[in-house]
C-alpha positions as CSV (number, residue, x, y, z in Angstrom):
1,M,-99.3,11.7,-27.6
2,F,-98.0,14.0,-24.9
3,I,-94.3,15.1,-24.8
4,V,-92.6,17.3,-22.2
5,K,-89.2,18.8,-22.5
6,K,-87.1,20.1,-19.6
7,Q,-83.9,22.0,-20.0
8,L,-81.5,22.8,-17.2
9,E,-77.8,23.3,-16.5
10,I,-75.5,21.7,-14.0
11,A,-71.9,22.2,-13.2
12,G,-69.7,19.1,-12.9
13,A,-66.1,18.0,-13.2
14,H,-64.8,14.8,-14.8
15,H,-61.8,13.2,-16.4
16,L,-61.9,10.7,-19.2
17,L,-60.1,7.3,-19.4
18,L,-58.7,7.3,-22.9
19,S,-56.4,5.1,-24.9
20,Y,-54.8,8.2,-26.5
21,D,-53.2,11.4,-25.2
22,S,-55.8,14.1,-24.5
23,P,-56.2,17.1,-22.2
24,C,-59.5,15.5,-21.2
25,Q,-57.6,12.8,-19.3
26,H,-57.1,15.5,-16.6
27,I,-59.8,16.7,-14.3
28,H,-61.8,19.5,-15.8
29,G,-65.3,21.0,-15.6
30,H,-68.2,21.9,-17.7
31,N,-71.5,23.7,-17.3
32,W,-73.5,20.9,-18.8
33,K,-76.7,21.9,-20.6
34,I,-79.1,19.0,-20.3
35,T,-82.4,18.6,-22.2
36,I,-84.8,15.8,-21.2
37,Y,-87.7,14.5,-23.3
38,C,-90.4,12.4,-21.7
39,G,-93.5,11.1,-23.4
40,V,-96.6,9.0,-23.1
41,E,-99.0,7.7,-25.8
42,S,-102.3,9.0,-24.6
43,A,-104.3,11.0,-22.0
44,A,-104.9,7.7,-20.2
45,D,-101.2,7.4,-19.5
46,L,-101.0,10.8,-17.8
47,Q,-100.5,10.9,-14.0
48,E,-102.3,13.8,-12.3
49,G,-102.7,15.2,-15.8
50,M,-98.9,15.2,-16.4
51,V,-96.4,13.1,-18.3
52,I,-94.0,13.7,-15.4
53,D,-93.7,16.5,-12.9
54,F,-90.9,18.8,-14.0
55,A,-89.7,18.9,-10.4
56,T,-89.0,15.2,-10.6
57,I,-86.6,15.7,-13.5
58,K,-84.9,18.6,-11.7
59,R,-84.4,16.6,-8.5
60,T,-83.0,13.7,-10.4
61,L,-80.4,15.9,-12.2
62,Q,-79.5,18.0,-9.1
63,Q,-77.8,14.9,-7.6
64,F,-75.0,15.5,-10.2
65,D,-74.7,19.3,-9.8
66,H,-71.3,20.5,-8.6
67,K,-70.1,17.0,-8.3
68,D,-67.2,14.8,-9.5
69,L,-69.0,12.9,-12.2
70,N,-66.4,10.1,-12.1
71,K,-67.8,9.4,-8.6
72,C,-71.4,9.8,-9.7
73,F,-70.9,7.3,-12.6
74,P,-68.3,4.9,-11.1
75,L,-68.9,2.0,-13.4
76,M,-68.3,3.9,-16.7
77,N,-66.2,6.5,-18.4
78,P,-68.2,9.7,-17.9
79,T,-68.4,10.9,-21.5
80,A,-71.4,12.9,-22.5
81,E,-72.7,9.9,-24.4
82,N,-72.5,7.5,-21.5
83,M,-74.0,10.1,-19.1
84,A,-76.9,10.7,-21.5
85,Q,-77.7,7.0,-21.6
86,S,-77.4,6.6,-17.8
87,I,-79.7,9.6,-17.1
88,Q,-82.3,8.4,-19.5
89,I,-82.6,5.2,-17.4
90,L,-83.2,7.2,-14.2
91,I,-86.1,9.3,-15.4
92,P,-89.6,7.8,-15.9
93,Y,-91.0,8.1,-19.4
94,C,-87.7,9.6,-20.7
95,F,-87.0,8.6,-24.3
96,R,-84.3,11.1,-25.2
97,V,-81.5,13.0,-23.4
98,D,-79.3,15.7,-25.0
99,I,-76.2,16.8,-23.2
100,Q,-74.2,19.8,-24.3
101,E,-70.8,19.8,-22.6
102,S,-69.6,22.9,-24.4
103,E,-70.8,25.2,-27.3
104,G,-71.0,23.1,-30.4
105,N,-70.5,19.7,-28.6
106,T,-73.7,17.8,-27.8
107,A,-74.3,14.1,-27.3
108,I,-77.8,12.8,-27.9
109,Y,-79.1,9.4,-26.6
110,V,-82.4,8.0,-27.8
111,A,-83.8,5.0,-25.9
112,P,-84.3,1.8,-28.0
113,N,-87.8,1.1,-29.1
114,T,-88.8,4.8,-28.9
115,N,-92.1,5.5,-30.6
116,P,-91.1,6.9,-34.0
117,D,-93.9,9.5,-33.7
118,F,-92.2,10.9,-30.7
119,L,-89.0,11.4,-32.7
120,L,-90.9,13.2,-35.5
121,V,-92.3,15.7,-33.0
122,V,-89.0,16.6,-31.4
123,R,-86.9,17.2,-34.5
């Protein structure tokens, strides 16, 4: 098995639609630390000797940098959890996305049917 991990940071603003009173209902920003995990089962699955080009991951995430995330994700409440799931879908071979919105606050999304061996490696 081959697994790659890419970490990067983007700046983005959002506000949350909540059923309770919270300061997060007002527009505010974060420097989001995002970690992407991609994997393939064997060397036969590699493209050009890579799971995925790191530049592909970077390009995908740059579309959200310095943006209003409510506009980037118009069909959902842009919580860290929802954004992690949406980003996982955008990146080929991605099985896990970690999004840290602030120190001590991280959401993790793992795609359904992820190879359990992949999860053992990235603990």
